[in-house]
N, C-alpha and C positions, 0 to 999 in steps of 0.2 A: 504494500500500500504506500503510495507516494505521500510526500510531505503535505501537499495541498489537501488531499483527502483527509489526512489526520487533523489538519487545522480546521477543516469544516466540521469534523466530528467533535473537536474540542469546543468549537463555538456552539454546536448543538447541545453539548454538555453544559455550557454556561447558561443556556436558555432553560434547560431542564432543572438545573440546580437553583436558579432564581425562582422558577415556578414552585419548587418544593418548599420554599420558605414563605410563600404567600397563600394563606387559606383561601380556597375556592379556585385556585389555579392549579391544574394538575400537571405534574411532570410527565405522566402517561399521555396526556393530551398533546403536549409539546413533542414527545417522541413520535406520536401518531402523525401530527401535522408535518414534521420534518422528515418523515419517511423511514424512521429507524425502529419503529415499534415492534414489528414482526421479528426483526433480527435480535432486538433486545430480549424479547420474550423467549426466543429460541435459545439464546445463550443462558438465560436464567433457568429454563427447564432442562438444560443439559447438565446442570449441577447434580452430581451424585452425592446423596446424603451420606453414603458410606465412605467417602473420601477421607474425612478426618480420622475415621477408625483405622484406615490403612497406615496413617502416620503413627498412631498410637501403637499399632502392632509392629512398627519398624519395618513395614513393607514399603521401602522407599521407591522401589522400581514402579510398583503399581500406583503409588501416590503421585510420582512424577508423570506417569502416563496420563493419569486423570487431569492433572494440571495442564498438560500440553494439549488437551482436547479443546481448549478455549481459543477464541479469536482475539488475541491480545492487541492486534493492530486496530481492532474495533473498540475493545473494552477500555484500554488504558487512556487514550485521548479523551474518550467520552467521560470516563470516571474522574480524571483530573479536572476536566471542565466543570463537572457537577460539584465536586468538593470545593473548588476555588470559589465558584459563584455562591455556593451555600454560605461560606464564611463571609464573603463580602456583603451579600444580601442580608444576612442575619445581623450584621453590625448596623446597617441602615434601619432595619425593622426594629431592633432594640431601642435605638435612639428615638424613632418615631413613636413607639408605644409609651416611652417615658415622657416625652415632651409634647406630643400631640395625640393623646389617648383617644379622644372622641372622634377626631377626624380620621385617624388610622382605623379604628374599629368601624366607622361609617363606611370606609372604603372596603373593608373586609366583608361587611354585611352585604354590600352590593355584589361583590364577587361570589359570595356563597349562595345568595338567592339566585343569581344568574346561573351558577353551576347546577343548582338543584333543578331549575327549569330545564336546562339542557340535558341532564341525565334522564329526566322524565320522558323526553322525546325518544329515548332509547328503549323504553318499554314497548315492545312490539305489539302486545295485545293486552288490553285492559279487560279483565274478567273478575269474577268473585275472588279467585285465588290470588291474583296479582294485587287487587285492591286491598285485600286483607293483609297480605304480606307487607305492602307499602304502609298500611296503618300501623302495623307492628313495628316497622322501622321508624316511623314517626314517634311513636311512644318511647321506643328505646333511645332515640336521639334526645328527646326531651328529658328523659330520666338520667341519662349519662351526663349531659351537660349541667344537670342540677346537682350532681354529686359534689360534695365539698371535700370528701376524703382524698380523692385523686388529685384535685387541684391544689390541695394544701400539702400534698405528700412530696417530700424531697428524698424519699428512699430509693435505693438502687433497683429494687424490684419494679417499682413504678417506671423508672427510667428504662429498664429492660423491656417492659411492656410497651412503652412508647416507641422504642425502636422497632419492635416486632410489628406493631400495627401500622406504623407509618410506611414501612417497606411494602406491606401488603397493598397499600393504596397505590403504590407506584405501578402496579400491574393494571390498574383500572383507569382508562381515559375518562376524565370527568370528575374523578374523586381525588382530592388533594391530600397528600401526606400531612401537610401542615394543618389542614382542616381536621384530620383525625387527631392530631396533637391537641388542637383546640377543644375538640369534643371531650377528651379525657383530662383537660385542664393542665396540660404540660407544655403548651406552645411557648409561652413567654420564658419558661425555664430553659427549654432546649435552645431557643434563640440566643439566650444569654450565654449558655455554655459554648455554643458554636462561635459566637462573636469573640469570646475570650478563651478560645480553645487551648492556648498555651498554658493556662492556669487550671484547666479542667480535663486533662488528658485521661485520667482514670474514669471519670464519670462518662466522658464521651465514648470510651472503649466499651463500657457497659451498654450504652445506647446502641452502638454499632454491632455489638455482639447479638443484641436482640434482633437487629436487622438481618444478620447472617443466619440466625436460627430460623427466621421467617423465610428467607430464601430457600433454606434446605428442607422446610416442612410445609408451612401453610400456603405459600404461594402456589405450590402444585395443586393443593386441594382447592384453592380459590379458582385456579385456572380450570379445574375439572367442573366446579359448580357453574362457571360461566358457560362451559361447553355443553353440559347436560341440562342445566336449569337456568338458562340465561335470563328468561323473562322475569321469573319471580325473584331471582337474585338482584337484578337491576331495579325492580320495584322496591325491594327492601332498602337498597342503597339510596333510592330517591327519597323515601320517607325519612331515612336516617339523616340525610343532608338537610332536609327541610326542618327536622326537629332540632338540629344543631344550631339553627339560627337563634335559639334561646340565649346562648351565651354572648355573642357579639351585640345582640339587641340590648341585653342587660347592661353591657359595658357602655354602649352609646347613651342609654338612658341615664346611667350614673354620671357620665362625663358631662352631659348637658345640664344636669341638676347642679353640678359643681362649677359651672361657668364656661363650658366648651361652647364655641360659636355655633349656633344652630344652622346658620346659612352654609358655612363651610363644611360642616358635618354632613348636611343634606347633599351638598355638591359632590363631596367625596363618595357618598353612597351612589349617586347617579353615575359618577365616573367608573366606579367598580362594576356597576350593573352593565354599562355599555361595553366596558373592556372585555368582560368574559364572553360577550357575544362575538367579538372580533377574534379573540384568541381561539375560540372553539369552532369557528365556521368550517375550516378545512378538515377538522378532526371528526366531524360528525360521520357516523356510519349507520 
């Protein structure tokens, strides 16, 4: 693979990493829009969950053979782009949340609402089963975003869970990894850790370990669910994203009560709502 193709992959990684830090904007959608989604999913699904066991058994030859089965010319430039842009974007987002809370959450609310509407278009058939599943997703989203235990938890188990679930979302065009973090109340914490990564290497390693375990296990199950039961799975995700609006709406309400400019907050909401439309247009399927 030539330098120019690797540079293009790096730029696509930059776009995906930025998307992963913004609730409502899906890294999976960016991958789909830029034409690398199928290749990315192929590489993820080619991961052998037994590979780490081969290393533990000191079977270095088979471990090496497994590692050589990946397309590193594709994965490395893309991965470096994702990691770099996640760090840069997290720094900006952390600053915005601290200094412009109402406006920032207004923007996020627009993005999430627009994302929920776009995911709902992917429900191919509305019937009793899909409507019921969507309603269950809505109730689950409302319940999870109302939990105070997760949002107030700084434990390593919660951080591992955050990494596990956010990587699951990477598989799904339309569902944002950052939105998942927001749903479980870990968004601001993870953004803070990423922006100051040099001081939080251990915590981030736990977060990334959760992501690796997700790649080795649940991503394959999620892929199977989408293949075998795509309609009701998408319906559940639609309800989940609508239910998750509870959290940013509460933050906007609280910020307005404490003096946030209503006009600029409303303007940022409209900007987020419009932005998600243009981001997802080519990614619709």
